[in-house]
C-alpha positions, -999 to +999 in steps of 0.1 A: +079-116+155+059-141+133+044-124+097+009-117+103-017-136+080-051-138+076-073-169+065-108-175+053-129-203+042-114-202+003-085-177+014-049-172+024-042-136+026+001-132+030+027-111+023+044-113-009+074-137-021+094-139-052+073-162-070+045-140-069+062-116-093+052-134-127+017-142-121+014-102-107+031-089-140+010-105-157-025-097-141-010-058-142-005-065-183-036-077-187-058-052-206-090-065-189-077-067-156-066-028-159-096-015-179-105+012-148-064+022-144-049+047-166-024+020-180-015-016-174+021-019-159+054-027-177+069-055-159+094-028-141+062-009-125+049-044-115+080-053-096+083-017-085+053-020-068+060-050-048+082-032-035+064-003-022+034-030-007+065-047+010+076-016+020+043-002+035+041-037+052+072-032+069+067+003+079+029+001+091+021-035+096-008-032+066-011-031+032-021-049-004-021-086+008-013-113-022-040-140-020-034-176-029-063-199-033-059-219+003-070-255-019-039-249-046-019-225-034-024-202-065-021-168-067-048-147-075-040-108-071-043-090-043-068-078-018-056-051+015-060-019+030-037+009+013-034+050+023-052+077-001-034+105+004-040+124-023-059+155-020-094+151-017-128+162+009-122+128+024-083+122+022-062+110+042-080+084+044-073+040+043-094+027+016-098-010+007-091-023-030-086-053-049-071-068-080-076-101-093-062-125-124-096-122-147-102-163-142-112-153-105-136-133-112-169-133-101-163-160-079-169-140-047-130-137-041-127-102-040-154-097-015-150-128+008-106-114+008-119-076+010-142-088+045-106-103+060-087-071+054-116-051+068-122-069+099-079-068+106-085-029+096-112-024+120-102-049+148-066-049+149-055-019+137-089-003+149-096+021+122-129+040+125-138+043+091-126+026+059-131+039+019-130+028-013-133+040-045-139+033-079-142+052-117-180+057-117-181+033-147-167+005-132-198-013-123-178-049-112-160-031-082-195-010-076-216-047-069-183-056-045-180-025-026-222-025-020-215-064-007-192-055+019-222-036+033-202+000+019-225+027+011-223+056-012-235+093-014-235+113-047-221+147-022-190+125-018-181+123-057-151+131-068-126+142-096-093+122-088-066+142-088-045+117-106-064+111-136-062+135-163-088+165-166-113+148-192-104+114-193-139+089-187-122+073-153-115+107-138-148+112-120-151+089-088-172+073-067-165+070-027-183+043-006-179+041+030-181+019+063-177+027+099-159+005+123-196+008+144-208-003+113-187-037+112-196-040+145-230-045+140-218-079+119-196-110+124-172-119+095-157-152+100-118-147+095-090-161+111-054-142+122-025-164+123+005-151+139 
């Protein structure tokens, strides 16, 4: 069976290759990129993450896509869907998330690629809801969630159980978007088999 990929006007969302490992490791080691994560990743941790992503695709037919510029072929980071399985009032759930190299920030790539991943989740996978979450202090990611038409309710805010008690990143906000809300809009995405 051919490998699925998603395309937008400027982006190709595809499975990972070995060529992605070096730029992904550099991205994961960048303290600015990792500002709202507990710590940067070592090369070993970064490679292990790619292995987990690919294994998840093989088993579940969705995951965190490697994103590249359609114009240049440059690796920009990842965007996609990932299971939220830690214990919280809204889990289990499927989360849309992203991590982009600094040079691509502010270009609208996170929003464009996340729309493609969410459309795939609602339309191909038949999800009823997609969530997104971040540390309360992460204003940039919250803006992306809002551009995606996701909404938050203070009653959904939570303390992330995988972040140390008292850490500035432990208080999290939750954003949601339903399949019904998605059905009210049209996002231009191509699915390629």
